[in-house]
GUVO-146168 format. One record per residue: residue number from 0; x, y, z of N, C-alpha, C in turn. Coordinates in steps of 0.001 Angstrom, whole numbers, always signed. Layout:
# residues N
<rec num="NUM" n_X="X" n_Y="Y" n_Z="Z" ca_X="X" ca_Y="Y" ca_Z="Z" c_X="X" c_Y="Y" c_Z="Z"/>
...
# end
This chain:
# residues 67
<rec num="0" n_X="-9205" n_Y="-2397" n_Z="+15513" ca_X="-8493" ca_Y="-3284" ca_Z="+14598" c_X="-7127" c_Y="-2683" c_Z="+14279"/>
<rec num="1" n_X="-6096" n_Y="-3417" n_Z="+14506" ca_X="-4733" ca_Y="-2957" ca_Z="+14244" c_X="-4319" c_Y="-3384" c_Z="+12842"/>
<rec num="2" n_X="-4014" n_Y="-2413" n_Z="+12010" ca_X="-3606" ca_Y="-2696" ca_Z="+10641" c_X="-2128" c_Y="-2428" c_Z="+10431"/>
<rec num="3" n_X="-1691" n_Y="-2471" n_Z="+9187" ca_X="-289" ca_Y="-2218" ca_Z="+8897" c_X="+74" c_Y="-747" c_Z="+9134"/>
<rec num="4" n_X="+1319" n_Y="-488" n_Z="+9479" ca_X="+1797" ca_Y="+871" ca_Z="+9668" c_X="+1858" c_Y="+1609" c_Z="+8320"/>
<rec num="5" n_X="+2241" n_Y="+866" n_Z="+7269" ca_X="+2420" ca_Y="+1450" ca_Z="+5935" c_X="+1549" c_Y="+700" c_Z="+4933"/>
<rec num="6" n_X="+851" n_Y="+1445" n_Z="+4090" ca_X="+92" ca_Y="+860" ca_Z="+2992" c_X="+700" c_Y="+1376" c_Z="+1688"/>
<rec num="7" n_X="+1006" n_Y="+449" n_Z="+795" ca_X="+1573" ca_Y="+790" ca_Z="-505" c_X="+535" c_Y="+411" c_Z="-1548"/>
<rec num="8" n_X="+124" n_Y="+1400" n_Z="-2343" ca_X="-911" ca_Y="+1172" ca_Z="-3342" c_X="-302" c_Y="+1326" c_Z="-4735"/>
<rec num="9" n_X="-354" n_Y="+236" n_Z="-5485" ca_X="+131" ca_Y="+239" ca_Z="-6861" c_X="-1062" c_Y="+376" c_Z="-7793"/>
<rec num="10" n_X="-857" n_Y="+1049" n_Z="-8899" ca_X="-1946" ca_Y="+1283" ca_Z="-9833" c_X="-2284" c_Y="+95" c_Z="-10725"/>
<rec num="11" n_X="-1308" n_Y="-807" n_Z="-10924" ca_X="-1546" ca_Y="-1974" ca_Z="-11773" c_X="-525" c_Y="-3062" c_Z="-11461"/>
<rec num="12" n_X="-825" n_Y="-4274" n_Z="-11920" ca_X="+93" ca_Y="-5398" ca_Z="-11704" c_X="+1435" c_Y="-5147" c_Z="-12371"/>
<rec num="13" n_X="+1426" n_Y="-4431" n_Z="-13498" ca_X="+2683" ca_Y="-4163" ca_Z="-14201" c_X="+3598" c_Y="-3239" c_Z="-13402"/>
<rec num="14" n_X="+3058" n_Y="-2484" n_Z="-12454" ca_X="+3878" ca_Y="-1622" ca_Z="-11592" c_X="+4661" c_Y="-2433" c_Z="-10561"/>
<rec num="15" n_X="+4222" n_Y="-3655" n_Z="-10282" ca_X="+4831" ca_Y="-4463" ca_Z="-9221" c_X="+6305" c_Y="-4758" c_Z="-9493"/>
<rec num="16" n_X="+6655" n_Y="-5091" n_Z="-10726" ca_X="+8048" ca_Y="-5413" ca_Z="-11050" c_X="+8952" c_Y="-4215" c_Z="-10770"/>
<rec num="17" n_X="+8551" n_Y="-3047" n_Z="-11227" ca_X="+9339" ca_Y="-1841" ca_Z="-10993" c_X="+9444" c_Y="-1556" c_Z="-9508"/>
<rec num="18" n_X="+8338" n_Y="-1708" n_Z="-8807" ca_X="+8331" ca_Y="-1464" ca_Z="-7367" c_X="+9245" c_Y="-2445" c_Z="-6645"/>
<rec num="19" n_X="+9194" n_Y="-3717" n_Z="-7021" ca_X="+10045" ca_Y="-4732" ca_Z="-6390" c_X="+11524" c_Y="-4394" c_Z="-6559"/>
<rec num="20" n_X="+11880" n_Y="-3817" n_Z="-7694" ca_X="+13274" ca_Y="-3451" ca_Z="-7952" c_X="+13749" c_Y="-2328" c_Z="-7028"/>
<rec num="21" n_X="+12832" n_Y="-1581" n_Z="-6444" ca_X="+13210" ca_Y="-471" ca_Z="-5574" c_X="+13753" c_Y="-943" c_Z="-4225"/>
<rec num="22" n_X="+13499" n_Y="-2195" n_Z="-3865" ca_X="+13960" ca_Y="-2776" ca_Z="-2592" c_X="+13300" c_Y="-2152" c_Z="-1360"/>
<rec num="23" n_X="+12225" n_Y="-1394" n_Z="-1535" ca_X="+11559" ca_Y="-761" ca_Z="-400" c_X="+11037" c_Y="-1789" c_Z="+595"/>
<rec num="24" n_X="+10482" n_Y="-2882" n_Z="+97" ca_X="+9939" ca_Y="-3892" ca_Z="+1004" c_X="+11041" c_Y="-4529" c_Z="+1839"/>
<rec num="25" n_X="+12230" n_Y="-4691" n_Z="+1260" ca_X="+13355" ca_Y="-5232" ca_Z="+2023" c_X="+13694" c_Y="-4312" c_Z="+3195"/>
<rec num="26" n_X="+13673" n_Y="-3007" n_Z="+2952" ca_X="+13972" ca_Y="-2040" ca_Z="+4010" c_X="+12910" c_Y="-2112" c_Z="+5104"/>
<rec num="27" n_X="+11637" n_Y="-2179" n_Z="+4707" ca_X="+10567" ca_Y="-2282" ca_Z="+5700" c_X="+10706" c_Y="-3570" c_Z="+6506"/>
<rec num="28" n_X="+11033" n_Y="-4668" n_Z="+5836" ca_X="+11230" ca_Y="-5941" ca_Z="+6536" c_X="+12389" c_Y="-5854" c_Z="+7525"/>
<rec num="29" n_X="+13506" n_Y="-5258" n_Z="+7094" ca_X="+14689" ca_Y="-5152" ca_Z="+7966" c_X="+14412" c_Y="-4301" c_Z="+9201"/>
<rec num="30" n_X="+13553" n_Y="-3307" n_Z="+9065" ca_X="+13272" ca_Y="-2417" ca_Z="+10190" c_X="+12074" c_Y="-2865" c_Z="+11014"/>
<rec num="31" n_X="+11404" n_Y="-3929" n_Z="+10575" ca_X="+10277" ca_Y="-4460" ca_Z="+11331" c_X="+9001" c_Y="-3646" c_Z="+11213"/>
<rec num="32" n_X="+8918" n_Y="-2826" n_Z="+10183" ca_X="+7718" ca_Y="-2003" ca_Z="+9967" c_X="+6686" c_Y="-2836" c_Z="+9214"/>
<rec num="33" n_X="+5474" n_Y="-2911" n_Z="+9748" ca_X="+4415" ca_Y="-3683" ca_Z="+9093" c_X="+3902" c_Y="-2918" c_Z="+7872"/>
<rec num="34" n_X="+3563" n_Y="-3677" n_Z="+6836" ca_X="+3088" ca_Y="-3049" ca_Z="+5601" c_X="+2129" c_Y="-3974" c_Z="+4868"/>
<rec num="35" n_X="+1433" n_Y="-3374" n_Z="+3935" ca_X="+524" ca_Y="-4117" ca_Z="+3065" c_X="+633" c_Y="-3506" c_Z="+1675"/>
<rec num="36" n_X="+713" n_Y="-4346" n_Z="+661" ca_X="+772" ca_Y="-3884" ca_Z="-722" c_X="-545" c_Y="-4263" c_Z="-1393"/>
<rec num="37" n_X="-1186" n_Y="-3271" n_Z="-2013" ca_X="-2437" ca_Y="-3513" ca_Z="-2729" c_X="-2340" c_Y="-2946" c_Z="-4134"/>
<rec num="38" n_X="-3045" n_Y="-3577" n_Z="-5040" ca_X="-3107" ca_Y="-3084" ca_Z="-6414" c_X="-4529" c_Y="-2606" c_Z="-6662"/>
<rec num="39" n_X="-4669" n_Y="-1287" n_Z="-6762" ca_X="-5981" ca_Y="-676" ca_Z="-6984" c_X="-5795" c_Y="+506" c_Z="-7924"/>
<rec num="40" n_X="-6396" n_Y="+453" n_Z="-9072" ca_X="-6289" ca_Y="+1547" ca_Z="-10035" c_X="-7150" c_Y="+2732" c_Z="-9609"/>
<rec num="41" n_X="-6516" n_Y="+3875" n_Z="-9404" ca_X="-7262" ca_Y="+5083" ca_Z="-9027" c_X="-8107" c_Y="+5582" c_Z="-10189"/>
<rec num="42" n_X="-7695" n_Y="+5282" n_Z="-11406" ca_X="-8452" ca_Y="+5719" ca_Z="-12583" c_X="-9709" c_Y="+4890" c_Z="-12818"/>
<rec num="43" n_X="-9585" n_Y="+3577" n_Z="-12647" ca_X="-10699" ca_Y="+2687" ca_Z="-12968" c_X="-11525" c_Y="+2266" c_Z="-11764"/>
<rec num="44" n_X="-10952" n_Y="+2341" n_Z="-10560" ca_X="-11656" ca_Y="+1837" ca_Z="-9364" c_X="-11586" c_Y="+2863" c_Z="-8234"/>
<rec num="45" n_X="-11949" n_Y="+4072" n_Z="-8553" ca_X="-11839" ca_Y="+5190" ca_Z="-7610" c_X="-12593" c_Y="+4947" c_Z="-6305"/>
<rec num="46" n_X="-13812" n_Y="+4467" n_Z="-6384" ca_X="-14618" ca_Y="+4237" ca_Z="-5189" c_X="-14016" c_Y="+3135" c_Z="-4318"/>
<rec num="47" n_X="-13540" n_Y="+2077" n_Z="-4931" ca_X="-12888" ca_Y="+994" ca_Z="-4177" c_X="-11645" c_Y="+1525" c_Z="-3457"/>
<rec num="48" n_X="-10868" n_Y="+2355" n_Z="-4132" ca_X="-9675" ca_Y="+2946" ca_Z="-3525" c_X="-10044" c_Y="+3834" c_Z="-2338"/>
<rec num="49" n_X="-11071" n_Y="+4633" n_Z="-2491" ca_X="-11519" ca_Y="+5508" ca_Z="-1408" c_X="-11917" c_Y="+4689" c_Z="-180"/>
<rec num="50" n_X="-12720" n_Y="+3647" n_Z="-396" ca_X="-13169" ca_Y="+2794" ca_Z="+710" c_X="-11992" c_Y="+2079" c_Z="+1374"/>
<rec num="51" n_X="-11063" n_Y="+1615" n_Z="+574" ca_X="-9883" ca_Y="+927" ca_Z="+1110" c_X="-9072" c_Y="+1870" c_Z="+1997"/>
<rec num="52" n_X="-8840" n_Y="+3087" n_Z="+1526" ca_X="-8054" ca_Y="+4052" ca_Z="+2304" c_X="-8756" c_Y="+4408" c_Z="+3608"/>
<rec num="53" n_X="-10055" n_Y="+4589" n_Z="+3570" ca_X="-10796" ca_Y="+4885" ca_Z="+4794" c_X="-10709" c_Y="+3723" c_Z="+5784"/>
<rec num="54" n_X="-10813" n_Y="+2515" n_Z="+5273" ca_X="-10695" ca_Y="+1323" ca_Z="+6126" c_X="-9312" c_Y="+1260" c_Z="+6775"/>
<rec num="55" n_X="-8283" n_Y="+1561" n_Z="+6007" ca_X="-6924" ca_Y="+1518" ca_Z="+6546" c_X="-6696" c_Y="+2624" c_Z="+7578"/>
<rec num="56" n_X="-7288" n_Y="+3777" n_Z="+7369" ca_X="-7179" ca_Y="+4852" ca_Z="+8359" c_X="-7799" c_Y="+4425" c_Z="+9683"/>
<rec num="57" n_X="-8920" n_Y="+3725" n_Z="+9615" ca_X="-9578" ca_Y="+3231" ca_Z="+10822" c_X="-8738" c_Y="+2157" c_Z="+11515"/>
<rec num="58" n_X="-7874" n_Y="+1489" n_Z="+10762" ca_X="-7062" ca_Y="+413" ca_Z="+11336" c_X="-5704" c_Y="+923" c_Z="+11829"/>
<rec num="59" n_X="-5556" n_Y="+2231" n_Z="+11898" ca_X="-4359" ca_Y="+2856" ca_Z="+12484" c_X="-3162" c_Y="+2921" c_Z="+11542"/>
<rec num="60" n_X="-3370" n_Y="+2805" n_Z="+10241" ca_X="-2277" ca_Y="+2983" ca_Z="+9269" c_X="-1819" c_Y="+4431" c_Z="+9333"/>
<rec num="61" n_X="-513" n_Y="+4643" n_Z="+9306" ca_X="+78" ca_Y="+5978" ca_Z="+9432" c_X="+614" c_Y="+6533" c_Z="+8126"/>
<rec num="62" n_X="+1027" n_Y="+5649" n_Z="+7206" ca_X="+1681" ca_Y="+6105" ca_Z="+5973" c_X="+1039" c_Y="+5433" c_Z="+4773"/>
<rec num="63" n_X="+714" n_Y="+6227" n_Z="+3764" ca_X="+199" ca_Y="+5729" ca_Z="+2496" c_X="+1197" c_Y="+6103" c_Z="+1409"/>
<rec num="64" n_X="+1574" n_Y="+5117" n_Z="+604" ca_X="+2494" ca_Y="+5370" ca_Z="-506" c_X="+1780" c_Y="+4960" c_Z="-1785"/>
<rec num="65" n_X="+1635" n_Y="+5888" n_Z="-2708" ca_X="+1060" ca_Y="+5592" ca_Z="-4017" c_X="+2185" c_Y="+5438" c_Z="-5018"/>
<rec num="66" n_X="+2230" n_Y="+4313" n_Z="-5679" ca_X="+3321" ca_Y="+4082" ca_Z="-6615" c_X="+2789" c_Y="+3609" c_Z="-7956"/>
# end
């Protein structure tokens, strides 16, 4: 299974506005790098985050960004 090259994990929905202001997604789009943005709290949903990261590793994701 081929997944995104980059996975961006935000801790909460309120982090999305700040992240959007960084323009990182625009840069990824301009360079044609595939990505996926997920909102998973490491504090409240640790097991879900662990399973998600393992799944993404199996799908050939190369970069994980925690924001």
